[in-house]
C-alpha positions in Angstrom: 103.5 90.2 53.4 102.5 93.6 52.2 100.4 95.9 54.3 98.4 98.5 52.4 96.7 101.4 54.2 93.5 102.9 52.8 91.9 106.2 53.5 88.3 107.2 53.1 86.7 103.8 53.0 85.7 101.8 56.1 84.9 98.1 56.3 81.2 99.1 56.6 81.5 101.2 53.4 83.1 98.4 51.6 80.3 96.0 52.5 77.7 98.6 51.6 79.2 99.1 48.2 79.1 95.4 47.6 75.5 95.1 48.7 74.5 98.0 46.4 76.1 96.3 43.4 75.0 92.8 44.2 71.2 92.8 44.7 69.4 90.5 47.0 70.7 88.1 49.6 71.2 84.4 49.6 71.2 81.6 52.1 72.4 78.1 52.7 75.3 76.3 54.4 77.5 75.3 51.5 78.0 74.2 47.9 76.6 70.7 47.6 75.7 68.8 44.5 75.5 70.1 41.0 74.6 73.6 40.1 70.9 74.0 39.5 70.4 77.2 37.6 72.5 79.1 35.0 71.9 82.6 33.8 73.7 85.1 31.5 74.4 88.6 32.8 72.9 91.5 30.8 76.2 93.0 30.0 78.7 91.7 27.5 82.5 92.0 27.3 83.5 91.9 23.7 82.2 88.6 22.3 81.9 87.2 25.8 79.0 86.8 28.3 79.1 86.4 32.0 77.7 83.1 33.3 76.5 82.6 36.8 75.7 79.1 38.2 73.5 78.7 41.2 73.0 75.6 43.3 70.0 74.7 45.3 71.2 76.6 48.4 71.9 79.9 46.7 75.7 79.6 46.2 77.1 80.8 42.9 80.1 80.8 40.7 80.9 83.3 38.0 82.9 82.9 34.8 83.1 84.4 31.3 82.2 82.2 28.4 82.7 82.3 24.7 85.8 84.5 25.1 87.1 84.0 21.5 83.7 84.7 19.9 83.7 81.4 18.1 81.4 79.6 20.5 84.3 77.8 22.1 84.3 77.8 25.9 87.7 78.0 27.4 88.1 76.3 30.8 89.3 78.8 33.4 92.3 77.7 35.4 92.3 80.2 38.3 89.8 79.9 41.1 89.3 83.0 43.2 87.4 82.4 46.4 85.7 85.4 48.0 84.8 85.2 51.7 82.3 87.4 53.4 82.5 89.0 56.9 80.3 89.1 60.0 76.6 88.7 59.1 77.4 88.8 55.4 76.7 86.6 52.5 77.8 85.7 49.0 75.8 88.6 47.6 78.2 91.1 49.3 80.8 89.9 46.7 78.6 89.8 43.6 79.7 93.3 42.3 83.4 92.6 43.0 83.2 89.3 41.3 81.8 90.9 38.1 84.6 93.5 38.2 87.3 90.7 38.5 85.8 88.9 35.5 85.8 92.2 33.5 89.5 92.6 34.3 90.5 88.9 33.7 87.7 87.5 31.5 89.5 84.4 30.2 91.1 82.7 33.1 89.1 83.2 36.3 86.3 81.5 38.1 85.0 83.8 40.9 83.4 81.8 43.6 81.4 83.9 46.2 81.4 81.7 49.3 78.0 81.2 50.9 78.7 78.5 53.5 78.8 81.0 56.3 76.0 83.5 55.8 74.2 85.7 58.3 73.9 84.2 61.8 76.2 81.3 60.9 79.1 83.8 61.2 78.6 83.5 65.0 79.6 79.9 65.0 83.4 80.5 65.5 86.4 81.0 63.2 87.2 77.3 63.3 83.8 76.0 62.5 83.4 78.5 59.6 86.9 77.6 58.4 85.9 73.9 58.3 82.8 74.8 56.3 84.8 76.9 53.8 87.4 74.2 53.3 84.7 71.7 52.4 83.0 74.2 50.1 86.2 74.9 48.3 86.7 71.2 47.7 83.2 70.9 46.2 83.9 73.9 43.9 87.1 72.2 42.7 85.2 69.0 42.1 82.8 71.0 39.8 85.7 72.6 38.0 88.3 69.9 37.6 90.3 72.1 35.2 91.4 74.7 37.7 95.1 74.8 38.5 95.6 77.9 40.7 93.8 79.3 43.7 93.5 82.7 45.4 91.5 83.9 48.4 90.0 87.3 49.2 88.5 87.8 52.6 86.7 90.8 54.0 86.8 91.5 57.7 86.1 88.3 59.6 86.2 86.4 56.3 90.0 86.9 56.3 90.4 84.9 59.5 88.0 82.2 58.2 90.0 81.9 55.0 93.3 81.6 57.0 91.8 78.7 58.9 90.4 77.1 55.8 93.8 77.1 53.9 95.4 75.4 56.9 92.8 72.6 56.5 93.5 72.4 52.8 97.3 72.7 52.9 99.0 69.7 51.2 95.6 67.9 51.2 95.1 65.2 48.6 91.6 66.1 47.6 91.6 63.4 44.9 91.8 60.9 47.7 88.8 62.5 49.2 86.9 62.2 45.9 88.0 58.6 45.4 87.0 57.6 49.0 83.7 59.4 48.5 83.2 57.0 45.6 84.2 54.0 47.7 87.6 53.7 46.2 91.0 53.6 47.9 94.2 54.6 46.1 97.4 52.8 47.1 101.0 52.8 46.0 101.1 49.1 45.3 102.3 48.0 48.7 98.9 48.5 50.4 99.8 51.9 51.8 97.7 54.9 50.9 99.5 57.2 48.5 100.9 60.6 49.6 101.6 62.3 46.3 104.5 64.7 46.3 102.7 66.9 43.9 100.5 68.1 46.8 103.4 69.5 48.7 103.2 73.2 49.2 99.7 73.2 47.5 96.3 74.3 48.7 93.8 71.5 47.9 96.2 70.4 45.2 96.2 73.8 43.5 99.0 76.4 43.1 98.5 79.1 45.7 98.8 82.5 44.2 97.1 85.4 46.1 95.9 85.7 49.7 94.3 89.1 50.3 92.5 90.4 53.3 90.6 93.7 53.7 89.9 95.2 57.2 90.5 91.8 58.9 91.2 91.8 62.7 94.2 89.5 62.5 95.3 90.4 66.0 91.8 90.2 67.4 89.6 92.9 68.9 90.7 92.9 72.5 92.1 96.1 74.0 94.7 98.5 72.6 92.1 100.5 70.6 91.6 97.6 68.2 87.9 98.6 68.0 87.9 102.3 67.3 84.3 102.8 68.3 85.3 102.2 71.9 87.5 105.4 71.7 90.3 103.7 73.5 88.4 103.7 76.8 89.6 100.8 78.9 86.2 100.4 80.6 84.4 100.0 77.3 87.0 97.6 76.0 86.8 95.5 79.2 83.0 95.4 79.1 83.2 94.4 75.4 85.6 91.6 76.2 83.4 90.3 79.0 80.3 90.3 76.8 82.0 88.8 73.8 79.6 85.8 74.2 77.0 88.0 72.6 78.6 87.2 69.2 78.8 83.5 70.0 82.0 81.5 69.7 83.2 84.1 67.1 83.0 86.8 69.7 85.2 84.7 72.0 87.7 84.2 69.3 87.9 87.9 68.4 88.2 89.0 72.0 90.6 86.2 72.9 88.4 84.8 75.6 88.1 81.3 74.2 89.6 78.5 76.3 89.1 75.2 74.6 90.4 72.5 77.0 93.0 74.9 78.4 94.5 75.8 75.0 95.7 79.3 74.1 93.2 81.5 72.2 92.7 80.4 68.7 94.1 83.6 67.1 97.3 83.0 68.9 97.5 79.4 67.8 96.9 80.6 64.2 100.2 82.5 64.4 102.1 79.3 64.4 102.1 75.8 62.8 100.3 73.3 65.0 100.6 69.6 64.9 97.4 69.1 63.0 97.1 72.4 61.2 100.0 74.2 59.5 98.6 77.7 59.7 101.8 79.6 58.8 103.1 77.1 56.3 99.8 77.4 54.4 99.9 81.1 54.4 103.5 81.3 53.3 102.8 79.0 50.4 101.0 81.9 48.6 103.1 83.9 46.2 101.5 87.2 47.2 100.0 88.0 50.6 98.4 91.4 51.1 96.5 92.9 54.0 94.5 96.1 53.3 93.9 98.3 56.4 91.8 101.4 56.9 93.6 104.3 58.4 90.4 106.0 59.5 86.6 105.9 59.4 86.5 102.2 60.2 84.8 102.0 63.5 84.9 98.2 64.0 88.4 97.1 62.9 91.4 99.1 64.0 94.4 100.1 61.9 96.9 98.0 63.8 95.0 94.8 64.0 94.2 94.8 60.3 97.8 95.7 59.3 99.4 93.3 61.8 101.4 95.9 63.7 101.6 97.4 67.1 100.3 100.9 67.4 103.8 102.3 67.9 104.8 100.7 64.6 102.1 102.5 62.6 103.4 105.3 60.3 102.6 108.9 61.3 99.7 110.5 59.6 101.9 113.3 58.3 104.1 110.8 56.5 101.2 109.3 54.5 100.8 110.3 50.9 98.2 109.4 48.3 99.0 107.0 45.5 98.6 108.7 42.1 97.1 105.7 40.5 95.0 104.5 43.5 94.1 107.6 45.5 92.7 105.7 48.5 96.0 104.0 49.1 98.2 106.2 51.3 100.9 103.8 52.4 102.4 100.5 51.4 104.6 98.5 53.7 106.4 95.3 52.7 107.2 93.1 55.6 110.5 91.2 55.9 110.0 87.5 56.0 111.5 85.9 59.1 113.5 82.7 58.6 113.0 81.6 62.2 110.0 80.6 64.1 109.1 82.0 67.5 111.5 80.9 70.2 110.3 78.3 72.7 107.1 76.3 72.6 103.8 78.2 72.2 102.5 77.0 75.6 105.5 78.6 77.3 105.1 81.9 75.5 101.5 82.3 76.5 101.7 81.3 80.1 98.6 82.6 81.8 97.1 83.2 78.4 93.8 84.7 79.8 95.8 87.8 80.6 97.8 88.0 77.3 98.9 91.5 76.4 98.7 91.1 72.6 100.2 94.5 72.1 103.4 93.4 73.8 103.3 89.9 72.3 105.3 89.5 69.1 102.3 88.8 66.8 103.9 90.0 63.6 103.2 86.7 61.8 105.7 85.0 59.7 104.3 86.6 56.6 
């Protein structure tokens, strides 16, 4: 996985830019049923127009139509799912979705997720991930011609997307569709089919890009992971003890969750579990990139968003601006490990309530 450092733009600034470009907010829990409203954007790209489809709950997809100017609509094959962060909504991504379609007008459907808006982002990474997985399935059902899938997650949305892809990994969604219609597919012997074409796929689609921006992959507990606390142990300890203020999501971020004696969710997501293949799902994507803010991000620290310990971060004096992209000051390509962590997860996190995540080897198998 590649880690890209940014300078001069915080996670707050990113969200503000998206809000300014996107307009009003939206609501709703997910994409259900057929789209209700269709509108064409005021701008044109050559002979093409931007089409946005809204459903009854405010969710929307964007795609470019009439690309060849002959009135023929080409069916896009690449679904790009954009996931908002804490207290966000689909509207945060509206501007970015338009920019994607300007760049790739003929082959992309940009879906701005709205199954986890506003206060629903306090429900926990797992609950939000479940919702996102079901929303993605409903989008694929509306666009049966898609063949590839990518995810872009901002802040908390990156964790939600990681959970969702584990739910969708090697999942035969066609079986879900057929069972929803009261049908059952079998292989002739009475057993339900497990089609090999779904191996290594996300919801039956080819996984291409998995991108996160200012996502607290290592959580927000201690070790200056939340810069606004200024590295003061007392403030970090108080934040950890009051993480309930952000609901189950706060417990997940500050690693205080204890579901039936299990290790914290973020630690479990660093491995494949029996029911959810978190790392296999992530590794299935051709490209995996984590964008991290070097400074000015007061909520998500540099190390947690770039999946490194603080002593592994490059020195400020060694950073240099990219000529083409001036906000990028460092690019680090991680070496992929061929081995999993030694020993069972339960043994490695003995007494997990007192885990020192800075000392724990949480450089995921990216």
